[in-house]
A tleap script that builds the chain and sets N, CA, C and O, in Angstrom:
source leaprc.protein.ff14SB
mol = sequence {
  NMET LYS GLU ALA LEU LYS GLY LEU LEU GLY
  SER LYS LYS ALA LEU ALA ALA LEU ALA GLY
  SER ILE THR SER ALA GLY VAL LEU LEU ALA
  ALA LYS HIE GLY TYR GLY LEU ASP PRO ALA
  ALA ALA GLU THR LEU VAL LYS ALA VAL LEU
  GLY LEU VAL GLY LEU TYR ILE VAL GLY GLN
  GLY ALA ALA ASP TRP GLY LYS GLU ARG ALA
  LYS VAL GLU ILE ALA ALA ALA GLU ALA ALA
  GLU SER LEU TYR ARG LEU GLY ASN ALA ASP
  PRO ASP ASP ASP ASP GLU PRO LYS VAL LEU
  THR GLU ASP CALA
}
set mol.1.N position { 127.792 114.304 133.873 }
set mol.1.CA position { 127.026 115.513 133.641 }
set mol.1.C position { 125.533 115.187 133.642 }
set mol.1.O position { 124.722 115.933 134.192 }
set mol.2.N position { 125.186 114.060 133.018 }
set mol.2.CA position { 123.782 113.677 132.931 }
set mol.2.C position { 123.218 113.384 134.313 }
set mol.2.O position { 122.088 113.765 134.620 }
set mol.3.N position { 124.012 112.697 135.158 }
set mol.3.CA position { 123.571 112.378 136.510 }
set mol.3.C position { 123.437 113.640 137.357 }
set mol.3.O position { 122.514 113.752 138.163 }
set mol.4.N position { 124.356 114.592 137.177 }
set mol.4.CA position { 124.289 115.840 137.934 }
set mol.4.C position { 123.040 116.633 137.551 }
set mol.4.O position { 122.367 117.192 138.416 }
set mol.5.N position { 122.736 116.680 136.270 }
set mol.5.CA position { 121.540 117.380 135.817 }
set mol.5.C position { 120.282 116.681 136.303 }
set mol.5.O position { 119.306 117.332 136.677 }
set mol.6.N position { 120.308 115.352 136.296 }
set mol.6.CA position { 119.168 114.574 136.780 }
set mol.6.C position { 118.953 114.820 138.270 }
set mol.6.O position { 117.814 114.957 138.717 }
set mol.7.N position { 120.028 114.877 139.033 }
set mol.7.CA position { 119.929 115.159 140.463 }
set mol.7.C position { 119.445 116.570 140.737 }
set mol.7.O position { 118.679 116.799 141.673 }
set mol.8.N position { 119.894 117.521 139.919 }
set mol.8.CA position { 119.481 118.908 140.077 }
set mol.8.C position { 118.000 119.081 139.790 }
set mol.8.O position { 117.303 119.792 140.514 }
set mol.9.N position { 117.523 118.442 138.750 }
set mol.9.CA position { 116.117 118.569 138.398 }
set mol.9.C position { 115.219 117.761 139.334 }
set mol.9.O position { 114.000 117.923 139.302 }
set mol.10.N position { 115.790 116.907 140.154 }
set mol.10.CA position { 115.029 116.181 141.156 }
set mol.10.C position { 114.875 116.985 142.439 }
set mol.10.O position { 114.128 116.584 143.331 }
set mol.11.N position { 115.563 118.103 142.544 }
set mol.11.CA position { 115.520 118.952 143.725 }
set mol.11.C position { 114.344 119.920 143.645 }
set mol.11.O position { 114.171 120.612 142.642 }
set mol.12.N position { 113.545 119.968 144.691 }
set mol.12.CA position { 112.406 120.881 144.724 }
set mol.12.C position { 112.869 122.333 144.694 }
set mol.12.O position { 112.226 123.183 144.077 }
set mol.13.N position { 113.989 122.615 145.363 }
set mol.13.CA position { 114.499 123.985 145.396 }
set mol.13.C position { 114.966 124.432 144.015 }
set mol.13.O position { 114.707 125.566 143.613 }
set mol.14.N position { 115.646 123.562 143.293 }
set mol.14.CA position { 116.120 123.906 141.953 }
set mol.14.C position { 114.951 124.094 140.987 }
set mol.14.O position { 114.962 125.004 140.158 }
set mol.15.N position { 113.945 123.228 141.100 }
set mol.15.CA position { 112.769 123.369 140.237 }
set mol.15.C position { 112.019 124.666 140.524 }
set mol.15.O position { 111.537 125.318 139.598 }
set mol.16.N position { 111.915 125.048 141.798 }
set mol.16.CA position { 111.250 126.298 142.153 }
set mol.16.C position { 112.019 127.495 141.605 }
set mol.16.O position { 111.418 128.436 141.087 }
set mol.17.N position { 113.340 127.462 141.718 }
set mol.17.CA position { 114.155 128.553 141.185 }
set mol.17.C position { 114.030 128.648 139.672 }
set mol.17.O position { 113.942 129.743 139.117 }
set mol.18.N position { 114.024 127.496 139.008 }
set mol.18.CA position { 113.877 127.478 137.554 }
set mol.18.C position { 112.512 128.013 137.136 }
set mol.18.O position { 112.417 128.816 136.207 }
set mol.19.N position { 111.461 127.576 137.810 }
set mol.19.CA position { 110.107 128.046 137.483 }
set mol.19.C position { 109.971 129.544 137.739 }
set mol.19.O position { 109.361 130.257 136.942 }
set mol.20.N position { 110.532 130.020 138.840 }
set mol.20.CA position { 110.479 131.455 139.135 }
set mol.20.C position { 111.231 132.281 138.112 }
set mol.20.O position { 110.777 133.357 137.723 }
set mol.21.N position { 112.379 131.785 137.675 }
set mol.21.CA position { 113.167 132.510 136.665 }
set mol.21.C position { 112.440 132.552 135.325 }
set mol.21.O position { 112.407 133.589 134.662 }
set mol.22.N position { 111.864 131.429 134.932 }
set mol.22.CA position { 111.141 131.384 133.657 }
set mol.22.C position { 109.903 132.280 133.701 }
set mol.22.O position { 109.610 132.993 132.741 }
set mol.23.N position { 109.184 132.239 134.816 }
set mol.23.CA position { 108.000 133.087 134.962 }
set mol.23.C position { 108.377 134.559 134.927 }
set mol.23.O position { 107.720 135.353 134.254 }
set mol.24.N position { 109.424 134.924 135.643 }
set mol.24.CA position { 109.867 136.321 135.662 }
set mol.24.C position { 110.305 136.787 134.277 }
set mol.24.O position { 109.975 137.894 133.852 }
set mol.25.N position { 111.051 135.932 133.579 }
set mol.25.CA position { 111.479 136.292 132.228 }
set mol.25.C position { 110.274 136.452 131.303 }
set mol.25.O position { 110.236 137.364 130.477 }
set mol.26.N position { 109.292 135.561 131.445 }
set mol.26.CA position { 108.079 135.678 130.632 }
set mol.26.C position { 107.317 136.952 130.900 }
set mol.26.O position { 106.838 137.598 129.968 }
set mol.27.N position { 107.194 137.326 132.169 }
set mol.27.CA position { 106.489 138.564 132.520 }
set mol.27.C position { 107.230 139.774 131.968 }
set mol.27.O position { 106.611 140.677 131.406 }
set mol.28.N position { 108.546 139.800 132.122 }
set mol.28.CA position { 109.321 140.932 131.619 }
set mol.28.C position { 109.282 141.021 130.095 }
set mol.28.O position { 109.196 142.115 129.537 }
set mol.29.N position { 109.343 139.874 129.425 }
set mol.29.CA position { 109.246 139.898 127.959 }
set mol.29.C position { 107.867 140.348 127.491 }
set mol.29.O position { 107.751 141.084 126.511 }
set mol.30.N position { 106.830 139.912 128.184 }
set mol.30.CA position { 105.476 140.328 127.820 }
set mol.30.C position { 105.306 141.828 128.015 }
set mol.30.O position { 104.684 142.492 127.185 }
set mol.31.N position { 105.843 142.364 129.087 }
set mol.31.CA position { 105.746 143.798 129.331 }
set mol.31.C position { 106.562 144.587 128.315 }
set mol.31.O position { 106.149 145.661 127.880 }
set mol.32.N position { 107.712 144.058 127.942 }
set mol.32.CA position { 108.579 144.752 126.984 }
set mol.32.C position { 107.920 144.835 125.613 }
set mol.32.O position { 108.063 145.838 124.913 }
set mol.33.N position { 107.200 143.790 125.229 }
set mol.33.CA position { 106.569 143.766 123.907 }
set mol.33.C position { 105.135 144.291 123.934 }
set mol.33.O position { 104.441 144.232 122.919 }
set mol.34.N position { 104.685 144.799 125.069 }
set mol.34.CA position { 103.399 145.465 125.155 }
set mol.34.C position { 102.199 144.548 125.237 }
set mol.34.O position { 101.152 144.885 124.684 }
set mol.35.N position { 102.293 143.435 125.883 }
set mol.35.CA position { 101.179 142.503 126.003 }
set mol.35.C position { 100.373 142.739 127.287 }
set mol.35.O position { 100.181 141.810 128.073 }
set mol.36.N position { 99.912 143.941 127.501 }
set mol.36.CA position { 98.975 144.224 128.574 }
set mol.36.C position { 99.558 144.652 129.901 }
set mol.36.O position { 98.787 145.019 130.788 }
set mol.37.N position { 100.861 144.633 130.102 }
set mol.37.CA position { 101.455 145.054 131.371 }
set mol.37.C position { 102.335 146.272 131.152 }
set mol.37.O position { 103.162 146.306 130.241 }
set mol.38.N position { 102.143 147.268 132.004 }
set mol.38.CA position { 103.081 148.388 131.949 }
set mol.38.C position { 104.349 147.988 132.706 }
set mol.38.O position { 104.299 147.098 133.555 }
set mol.39.N position { 105.450 148.610 132.424 }
set mol.39.CA position { 106.725 148.194 133.038 }
set mol.39.C position { 106.718 148.222 134.571 }
set mol.39.O position { 107.348 147.371 135.198 }
set mol.40.N position { 106.024 149.174 135.177 }
set mol.40.CA position { 105.992 149.242 136.648 }
set mol.40.C position { 105.239 148.046 137.230 }
set mol.40.O position { 105.666 147.474 138.233 }
set mol.41.N position { 104.126 147.667 136.608 }
set mol.41.CA position { 103.363 146.517 137.080 }
set mol.41.C position { 104.153 145.227 136.875 }
set mol.41.O position { 104.131 144.331 137.720 }
set mol.42.N position { 104.846 145.146 135.751 }
set mol.42.CA position { 105.659 143.956 135.486 }
set mol.42.C position { 106.771 143.830 136.513 }
set mol.42.O position { 107.059 142.728 136.981 }
set mol.43.N position { 107.396 144.939 136.868 }
set mol.43.CA position { 108.465 144.913 137.862 }
set mol.43.C position { 107.926 144.483 139.231 }
set mol.43.O position { 108.568 143.704 139.935 }
set mol.44.N position { 106.763 144.986 139.600 }
set mol.44.CA position { 106.147 144.600 140.869 }
set mol.44.C position { 105.796 143.111 140.879 }
set mol.44.O position { 106.002 142.426 141.881 }
set mol.45.N position { 105.269 142.619 139.763 }
set mol.45.CA position { 104.915 141.201 139.665 }
set mol.45.C position { 106.152 140.311 139.747 }
set mol.45.O position { 106.130 139.267 140.400 }
set mol.46.N position { 107.222 140.723 139.088 }
set mol.46.CA position { 108.466 139.951 139.126 }
set mol.46.C position { 109.030 139.922 140.549 }
set mol.46.O position { 109.509 138.883 141.005 }
set mol.47.N position { 108.974 141.053 141.249 }
set mol.47.CA position { 109.454 141.086 142.635 }
set mol.47.C position { 108.625 140.157 143.514 }
set mol.47.O position { 109.171 139.472 144.380 }
set mol.48.N position { 107.317 140.128 143.299 }
set mol.48.CA position { 106.453 139.252 144.085 }
set mol.48.C position { 106.761 137.782 143.796 }
set mol.48.O position { 106.860 136.972 144.718 }
set mol.49.N position { 106.910 137.442 142.520 }
set mol.49.CA position { 107.199 136.051 142.144 }
set mol.49.C position { 108.536 135.606 142.719 }
set mol.49.O position { 108.636 134.529 143.306 }
set mol.50.N position { 109.561 136.432 142.552 }
set mol.50.CA position { 110.882 136.055 143.056 }
set mol.50.C position { 110.922 136.031 144.580 }
set mol.50.O position { 111.654 135.231 145.163 }
set mol.51.N position { 110.151 136.891 145.231 }
set mol.51.CA position { 110.067 136.865 146.690 }
set mol.51.C position { 109.428 135.576 147.188 }
set mol.51.O position { 109.911 134.956 148.135 }
set mol.52.N position { 108.333 135.180 146.538 }
set mol.52.CA position { 107.675 133.935 146.928 }
set mol.52.C position { 108.560 132.720 146.660 }
set mol.52.O position { 108.603 131.791 147.466 }
set mol.53.N position { 109.256 132.726 145.544 }
set mol.53.CA position { 110.169 131.616 145.240 }
set mol.53.C position { 111.294 131.567 146.267 }
set mol.53.O position { 111.673 130.491 146.728 }
set mol.54.N position { 111.822 132.725 146.623 }
set mol.54.CA position { 112.878 132.768 147.638 }
set mol.54.C position { 112.404 132.237 148.977 }
set mol.54.O position { 113.123 131.488 149.639 }
set mol.55.N position { 111.192 132.620 149.387 }
set mol.55.CA position { 110.643 132.104 150.639 }
set mol.55.C position { 110.430 130.604 150.582 }
set mol.55.O position { 110.679 129.905 151.564 }
set mol.56.N position { 109.972 130.099 149.443 }
set mol.56.CA position { 109.781 128.656 149.289 }
set mol.56.C position { 111.112 127.920 149.408 }
set mol.56.O position { 111.198 126.881 150.062 }
set mol.57.N position { 112.141 128.459 148.777 }
set mol.57.CA position { 113.456 127.821 148.819 }
set mol.57.C position { 114.005 127.804 150.242 }
set mol.57.O position { 114.582 126.805 150.671 }
set mol.58.N position { 113.830 128.901 150.976 }
set mol.58.CA position { 114.289 128.944 152.367 }
set mol.58.C position { 113.507 127.933 153.209 }
set mol.58.O position { 114.089 127.224 154.030 }
set mol.59.N position { 112.195 127.868 153.004 }
set mol.59.CA position { 111.377 126.915 153.748 }
set mol.59.C position { 111.732 125.478 153.434 }
set mol.59.O position { 111.786 124.639 154.333 }
set mol.60.N position { 111.973 125.187 152.173 }
set mol.60.CA position { 112.348 123.824 151.783 }
set mol.60.C position { 113.728 123.467 152.340 }
set mol.60.O position { 113.977 122.321 152.715 }
set mol.61.N position { 114.613 124.453 152.388 }
set mol.61.CA position { 115.927 124.223 152.984 }
set mol.61.C position { 115.818 123.904 154.464 }
set mol.61.O position { 116.532 123.038 154.970 }
set mol.62.N position { 114.922 124.603 155.166 }
set mol.62.CA position { 114.707 124.321 156.588 }
set mol.62.C position { 114.128 122.921 156.775 }
set mol.62.O position { 114.505 122.212 157.709 }
set mol.63.N position { 113.221 122.523 155.898 }
set mol.63.CA position { 112.651 121.173 155.980 }
set mol.63.C position { 113.722 120.119 155.724 }
set mol.63.O position { 113.765 119.100 156.414 }
set mol.64.N position { 114.585 120.354 154.741 }
set mol.64.CA position { 115.674 119.418 154.461 }
set mol.64.C position { 116.645 119.332 155.636 }
set mol.64.O position { 117.165 118.261 155.948 }
set mol.65.N position { 116.879 120.459 156.273 }
set mol.65.CA position { 117.767 120.490 157.425 }
set mol.65.C position { 117.183 119.636 158.550 }
set mol.65.O position { 117.912 118.899 159.214 }
set mol.66.N position { 115.875 119.735 158.762 }
set mol.66.CA position { 115.214 118.921 159.783 }
set mol.66.C position { 115.290 117.440 159.467 }
set mol.66.O position { 115.470 116.621 160.368 }
set mol.67.N position { 115.154 117.086 158.192 }
set mol.67.CA position { 115.244 115.678 157.789 }
set mol.67.C position { 116.646 115.135 158.049 }
set mol.67.O position { 116.801 114.024 158.556 }
set mol.68.N position { 117.645 115.905 157.710 }
set mol.68.CA position { 119.029 115.464 157.929 }
set mol.68.C position { 119.329 115.339 159.413 }
set mol.68.O position { 120.052 114.434 159.832 }
set mol.69.N position { 118.772 116.252 160.214 }
set mol.69.CA position { 118.980 116.163 161.651 }
set mol.69.C position { 118.382 114.870 162.200 }
set mol.69.O position { 118.988 114.210 163.044 }
set mol.70.N position { 117.205 114.514 161.724 }
set mol.70.CA position { 116.567 113.276 162.174 }
set mol.70.C position { 117.400 112.066 161.774 }
set mol.70.O position { 117.527 111.122 162.555 }
set mol.71.N position { 117.971 112.076 160.567 }
set mol.71.CA position { 118.819 110.969 160.126 }
set mol.71.C position { 120.058 110.843 161.023 }
set mol.71.O position { 120.461 109.734 161.373 }
set mol.72.N position { 120.651 111.969 161.387 }
set mol.72.CA position { 121.836 111.949 162.244 }
set mol.72.C position { 121.476 111.425 163.632 }
set mol.72.O position { 122.234 110.657 164.225 }
set mol.73.N position { 120.320 111.840 164.148 }
set mol.73.CA position { 119.907 111.363 165.467 }
set mol.73.C position { 119.657 109.853 165.466 }
set mol.73.O position { 120.009 109.167 166.425 }
set mol.74.N position { 119.057 109.340 164.405 }
set mol.74.CA position { 118.817 107.895 164.302 }
set mol.74.C position { 120.140 107.141 164.228 }
set mol.74.O position { 120.307 106.115 164.888 }
set mol.75.N position { 121.082 107.643 163.428 }
set mol.75.CA position { 122.387 106.988 163.308 }
set mol.75.C position { 123.133 107.008 164.646 }
set mol.75.O position { 123.786 106.029 165.006 }
set mol.76.N position { 123.037 108.114 165.377 }
set mol.76.CA position { 123.702 108.197 166.681 }
set mol.76.C position { 123.075 107.226 167.673 }
set mol.76.O position { 123.780 106.598 168.463 }
set mol.77.N position { 121.748 107.100 167.632 }
set mol.77.CA position { 121.073 106.161 168.532 }
set mol.77.C position { 121.464 104.722 168.207 }
set mol.77.O position { 121.676 103.921 169.118 }
set mol.78.N position { 121.562 104.386 166.931 }
set mol.78.CA position { 121.974 103.034 166.535 }
set mol.78.C position { 123.409 102.747 166.961 }
set mol.78.O position { 123.722 101.645 167.409 }
set mol.79.N position { 124.278 103.747 166.819 }
set mol.79.CA position { 125.670 103.569 167.233 }
set mol.79.C position { 125.767 103.385 168.746 }
set mol.79.O position { 126.527 102.542 169.223 }
set mol.80.N position { 125.002 104.167 169.497 }
set mol.80.CA position { 125.014 104.035 170.952 }
set mol.80.C position { 124.478 102.674 171.377 }
set mol.80.O position { 125.006 102.064 172.308 }
set mol.81.N position { 123.439 102.193 170.707 }
set mol.81.CA position { 122.878 100.879 171.036 }
set mol.81.C position { 123.871 99.762 170.745 }
set mol.81.O position { 123.991 98.820 171.529 }
set mol.82.N position { 124.587 99.858 169.621 }
set mol.82.CA position { 125.558 98.817 169.297 }
set mol.82.C position { 126.732 98.845 170.278 }
set mol.82.O position { 127.265 97.795 170.636 }
set mol.83.N position { 127.136 100.042 170.712 }
set mol.83.CA position { 128.199 100.124 171.725 }
set mol.83.C position { 127.730 99.545 173.054 }
set mol.83.O position { 128.504 98.891 173.753 }
set mol.84.N position { 126.481 99.776 173.404 }
set mol.84.CA position { 125.932 99.213 174.638 }
set mol.84.C position { 125.915 97.696 174.563 }
set mol.84.O position { 126.285 97.016 175.520 }
set mol.85.N position { 125.487 97.173 173.433 }
set mol.85.CA position { 125.460 95.709 173.268 }
set mol.85.C position { 126.868 95.132 173.311 }
set mol.85.O position { 127.086 94.065 173.885 }
set mol.86.N position { 127.821 95.829 172.708 }
set mol.86.CA position { 129.198 95.364 172.696 }
set mol.86.C position { 129.776 95.356 174.112 }
set mol.86.O position { 130.513 94.439 174.474 }
set mol.87.N position { 129.450 96.357 174.902 }
set mol.87.CA position { 129.956 96.436 176.272 }
set mol.87.C position { 129.313 95.418 177.188 }
set mol.87.O position { 129.928 94.996 178.167 }
set mol.88.N position { 128.094 95.017 176.894 }
set mol.88.CA position { 127.377 94.064 177.740 }
set mol.88.C position { 127.347 92.666 177.137 }
set mol.88.O position { 126.483 91.863 177.491 }
set mol.89.N position { 128.251 92.368 176.256 }
set mol.89.CA position { 128.263 91.049 175.613 }
set mol.89.C position { 128.635 89.982 176.622 }
set mol.89.O position { 129.581 90.154 177.392 }
set mol.90.N position { 127.904 88.890 176.625 }
set mol.90.CA position { 128.140 87.761 177.510 }
set mol.90.C position { 129.202 86.869 176.860 }
set mol.90.O position { 129.037 86.466 175.709 }
set mol.91.N position { 130.289 86.553 177.574 }
set mol.91.CA position { 131.324 85.720 176.958 }
set mol.91.C position { 130.832 84.324 176.611 }
set mol.91.O position { 131.393 83.678 175.726 }
set mol.92.N position { 129.789 83.842 177.296 }
set mol.92.CA position { 129.267 82.512 177.015 }
set mol.92.C position { 128.184 82.537 175.941 }
set mol.92.O position { 127.584 81.506 175.638 }
set mol.93.N position { 127.937 83.686 175.379 }
set mol.93.CA position { 126.863 83.833 174.385 }
set mol.93.C position { 127.273 83.151 173.079 }
set mol.93.O position { 128.360 83.396 172.556 }
set mol.94.N position { 126.405 82.304 172.566 }
set mol.94.CA position { 126.698 81.577 171.328 }
set mol.94.C position { 126.415 82.397 170.073 }
set mol.94.O position { 126.647 81.925 168.960 }
set mol.95.N position { 125.916 83.618 170.243 }
set mol.95.CA position { 125.627 84.453 169.085 }
set mol.95.C position { 126.890 85.111 168.526 }
set mol.95.O position { 126.853 85.736 167.467 }
set mol.96.N position { 127.990 84.969 169.233 }
set mol.96.CA position { 129.248 85.535 168.775 }
set mol.96.C position { 129.690 84.824 167.508 }
set mol.96.O position { 129.529 83.608 167.408 }
set mol.97.N position { 130.235 85.532 166.548 }
set mol.97.CA position { 130.708 84.868 165.346 }
set mol.97.C position { 131.958 84.042 165.651 }
set mol.97.O position { 132.805 84.452 166.444 }
set mol.98.N position { 132.058 82.904 165.029 }
set mol.98.CA position { 133.209 82.016 165.214 }
set mol.98.C position { 134.232 82.309 164.122 }
set mol.98.O position { 133.882 82.482 162.955 }
set mol.99.N position { 135.482 82.360 164.513 }
set mol.99.CA position { 136.549 82.569 163.567 }
set mol.99.C position { 137.038 81.213 163.102 }
set mol.99.O position { 137.490 80.407 163.915 }
set mol.100.N position { 136.957 80.954 161.836 }
set mol.100.CA position { 137.368 79.666 161.292 }
set mol.100.C position { 138.831 79.715 160.883 }
set mol.100.O position { 139.265 80.627 160.179 }
set mol.101.N position { 139.569 78.737 161.329 }
set mol.101.CA position { 140.978 78.646 160.960 }
set mol.101.C position { 141.203 77.301 160.279 }
set mol.101.O position { 140.292 76.478 160.194 }
set mol.102.N position { 142.412 77.086 159.800 }
set mol.102.CA position { 142.715 75.815 159.136 }
set mol.102.C position { 142.786 74.660 160.129 }
set mol.102.O position { 142.603 73.506 159.742 }
set mol.103.N position { 143.047 74.951 161.396 }
set mol.103.CA position { 143.149 73.941 162.425 }
set mol.103.C position { 141.782 73.336 162.769 }
set mol.103.O position { 141.710 72.213 163.268 }
set mol.104.N position { 140.739 74.050 162.514 }
set mol.104.CA position { 139.413 73.576 162.927 }
set mol.104.C position { 138.920 72.555 162.023 }
set mol.104.O position { 137.818 72.040 162.215 }
savepdb mol mol.pdb
quit
């Protein structure tokens, strides 16, 4: 549980959602108790805050998607290179690993 919470709080998207929720709750509580905001203005402010947080989360998700795509492309290139090397291996090449047996 501790590791899951630590991983969640390390996420930019989760932190943005948490900050947006806390800010929205604070604005609504301030408006409810009469601290300078009328309910209509508080509702508009909450919609703006949550809209911006939602856009940030979508943008961060797109950035994460791009990062994962790059990782997959690098892994595919490495796999293709190793297959190429395996197919073009010289039988007389001394870089091949030797299998040690009891007879040796």
